[in-house]
N, C-alpha and C positions, 0 to 999 in steps of 0.2 A: 355561342361568336359568327355572327355572320359576319363575311369579310365579300365586297364587290371590286374584282378587280377589273380596269380598264388599261384597253390594250386600242391599238389602233396603227395604220402601218408604219411601218418602218418603224418601230420600235426596236430598240437592240434585242435580238435572241438570251443574252444572259442576264437580261429583268423577268425573263418566265424564272430563273431561280427562286424566286416569291413562290410559284404552284411547287416546284420542288418539294421546296420547306415546308412545304402547308400539308403536302402528302405525305411527307414523313414522321409531321407532327399529328397527323390524325390516324394514326396509327394504333397513337397516345392515346389520345384524347377524340374518340370519336363521333362526340358532342360537335366538333368543328364544321363550322360551313363555310364553303367559300364557293364562288361564280364567277366565269367572266365576260365581261361584258366589252361592248363595242356598239357604233354609233349606229351601226344599220344588224347587228349580229354578225353571225355567218361567220363564211374564211377569211379571213386578214392574212395580205403578208409580211412578214418578216422584213427588219433589213438584212437584206442580201439573200432572200429567195426561200427562205424557211414561210411557211403557211399553216397559220394555226385556225383551227375553228372555236370558235368564241360561241358560250351558251344562248347568250341575250343581247336584242338592241336594248340602247337605251328607253326605250317605251316599253319593254317587258322587263322590262328592271325588277328583279326581287328585293325583298329593304335587304337593311343589312346594317352593321354596330358601324363596319370602317369601310369606306371606300379608299382603295390604292389608284392614285394616275402615273402608269409607266411611263420609263425614260426613251429617249431614239432621238434620234437624228429628224423623225418625223414630227418631231414638237413645232417645226418653225412653221410648219405646214397648220396643225390643228393649235397653235398659239392664235392663227386667223379667224378658226373654225366658230361660231357664233352657237352651233348644235352643242357643242364640249364646252366652251364654258360655263355656258346655263346650264347645263346639268350639272355639271362643277359645281354652282353658285347653289342648287335647287338642292342637293346632297346636305352641303353642310349646312344649308337652312333649314331642312328636316332634321337635324340632329344627328346626321351621321360625326368621324371621325377625318377627317379628311386625312391620306396619307401619300408623298411622292416617294418616287423612289429617280431617284438621279436627278436629269434636267426635268422630270414630271414638275418641280419645283417652276421652270419656267410658265409651267399649265396653271398652274395656281399665281402663279405674280398675272398673268394676260387676264385669268378671272376675278386678279383684286382681292386673294384671301392672305396675301400674304403684305399689303398695309402697313404697319409699323409691329410690323412681330420683327423675331428671332427668326432667321433661316439658313437653311447648306442649300449644296448642290452638287454637282459632280465639283471635285478641284482639280484633276489632273489633264490634260490636254493636250495636245499636236496641231503644230500651223497645219492647214490653213483653218485650222476652229478657231475661235474665241475661247476666253477663260469662261465657262458660266455662269462660277458663281458674280465675278463680273458685270455677267447681261444681267442677274435676278439683279443684281442694286442698282443697274441700269432703268431697269423695267417693273419697277418698285417707288414705292415714298415711304419714306422714312423707317428702312426694312433696315435689320441688321441682319447684315451679311459676313457667315463664319464657316468656314471650314471644319469641318467635325462630323463625327459619325454619325450621329442625329440629331434635330432640334426638335424638342418634345415640349409642345405650346397648348399641350393639353388637347384642345378642337381640331389642332392643327398638329402632322409631322411631319417633316420635313425630314429626309434621308442621303447619305453623300450619294457619291456615283459608284454605279458597275456593282462590281459584286460584291457590297455592301447592302445592297440588295437582301442578303442571304443574313446579315448581321439585324437589319431595321427591321426584318417580318421574324428574325424568336424574339426580338425587344415587344414587338406587339405582341407575342405570344406571354413575355411575360407580364409586363400591363396590363393585362386581360385574364392570363389564366395559369399565370403564377410564375414564379422562378424555378419550380421544380421540371414543369414540362419543360422549358424552355430548354435547360440544361439537359434534359433524356432527351431531346430531339437533336439538341447539336452532337450529343453525344452518339447517338444511333447514324449518324450524317458523319460521324468522323470530322466535324468541325470544330471541336471542343479550344484546343489547339490556335487556329486559323482566329477565332473570334475570339478570345485570351490576346491576341496579339492586334489585333486590330482596336478593343480597348484599350490599352496599352498608349496605342499612338496616337488616338484622335479623343477630342472629349466628344461626350453624348452631354449635350444640355438639357435639363431635365428639368424644368418649376420644380421646386419641391413639392406641391401639393401632388405630382404624381412620383417622388422619389419612394 
């Protein structure tokens, strides 16, 4: 399984919990491969100053089975970035399973990949922020927007907000590499109780063919 994680300026640092979860999983499944991407490659500045060195630019990006787009306040700038949006479309057309975390769903929406779909995004917010779920509904055509832990539409998976990136990553491990790996990863992360609580609190909307 090969995973590409797209980062950009002003991603929320908590979104890199994806990387932490994959790092723990790789202890148990060394065959797991993942890499980070940004438009130009190199260093990007996350929200509130943390700097992160990405491994590849879009033009250098290696093949992947899954491409994840992260979220954060920078989505508003990236929603008008044709380079990023074209890259998302190209990855989807090539056959990657496209995955969004938090407000990353709004970038899939900007790329017109969520029209006619069921999808979710960040639910909780505080003024002056507006509801990401409402924004998602406004940006899409005939998209059924739900508050959910995650929505799996087969070739596109959208996840809920912020710390739910960990739950979403564990779900990806379960879908592609099996439930045992996901459970063991959650265990060594000491996240089993939190995962069970989130699953009890929020629905996961999964098409039957992937159940």
